[in-house]
N, C-alpha and C positions, 0 to 999 in steps of 0.2 A: 414512097414512104414519107409520111408526114412527120415533121419535127414537133409533134404535140404529145401531150401526156393525157390520153383520154380516160374516161371513167372506167372503162373495162381493163385498163392497164394498172389501176391502183390496187394495191394489196389491202383487202378489207377483212378477210376471213380471220377470225380469232384463232381458229384451229391451225391455219397456216402460220400465223405469227408465232404461236407456241411451238409448232414443229420446227421453225427456223431457229428459235432459241435453243431447243433441245438437240435436234439432229443436224442443224445447218453447219456448213463449213464456213470458216471465216478468213478474211484477209484484212489487214490493217494498213492504212497509210495516214498517219496522223495529220489532221484531227478527225478523220472519218474511218469507220470500220464497216466492212461489208459482210453481211451474213447471207449465204445463198444456199439453195437447195433445189434439186431437180423435182419438178412437179408435173402434173397433167392439167392443162387448160385446153378448152376447145377453141376459144376465140383469139387468144394472143400468145406470143412466144414468151413474153416476160411480164411479170407483175412486180410492182415496186412499192415499197413502203419506206417511210422516213421517220426517224425518232430523234427527238432532242430531250435530254433528261431534265425532269422537273426538279430534281435535287440540286442541279448546278445552276439552272435558270428558272428562278421562281416566277418571273414575269412571263405571262402567256404571250405578250407581244414579242419578246425576245425569242421564245421557243418557236413561235410561228414564223419569225424571220429566218431562223436557222433552217427550219423545214422547207421554207420557200426556196432558199438558196440551194439546198440539196436537191429538191425536185427539179429546179431550173437547170442545174448543172447536169443532172442525169438526162433531162430532156434534150439538151443541146449535144450531148455526147453519146446518146444511145445508138447512133448509126454505126459506131465501132463494133457493136455486138452482132448486128444483122449480117447474114451471109457467112459469119465466122463461127457460129455455134449451132450445134444440133441439139434438139430437145427443148423443153420448156423449163424455165427457171423462175423461182420467186427470189427477189432481192429485198434486203432490208438494210438501208443505210443508217448507221448510228453515228451521231455526232459525239466525239469524246472530249473535245477541248473544254477549257474552263472559261475562256473569254469569247466575246462575240467575234465571229469570223468575218473575214473579207471575202467577197465573191471570188476573187482570184485564187485564194488558197483553197477554198472548197472545190472549185473547178479543177485545180491541179490534182488534188487528192482523189477526186472521183475519176478523172481520166486515168490516173495511176492504178486505181483499184480495178477499173474495167479492163485495162491492159493485162494486169496480173491475172485476173479471172480468165481471160482468153487463153493466156499461156498455160495456166493450170488445167483448164478443161480440154484444150487440144492435146496436152500430154496424157491425160487420163483416157481419152478416146483411143489414142495410139497404143497405150499399154494394154487395153482390154482385148 
């Protein structure tokens, strides 16, 4: 498994984005929130999108930096998901903070979210 975030792993479908906001389950670990939903993909197990709010960060440079930090953090920690989850999922990481984040705090929040996601999903599979 490569520690890269390829083109086919990126969430681009407008329909899927809307589905995540409407039907998706959410987990929060300040300053990041994770919306996720089970979906069907042929080529990959997970598709990921990142969002930084224009309302809080007017500068595109700052928004892009936040999105880059979120993507990098996911890329480095996505191996936590593999072999631990059955099914395909779409993820959307939303940045909720008001100030520019440090890489360490984003990384810590993303790891916490992924671990919480694993716990939730493994419990739901057992309950069914």
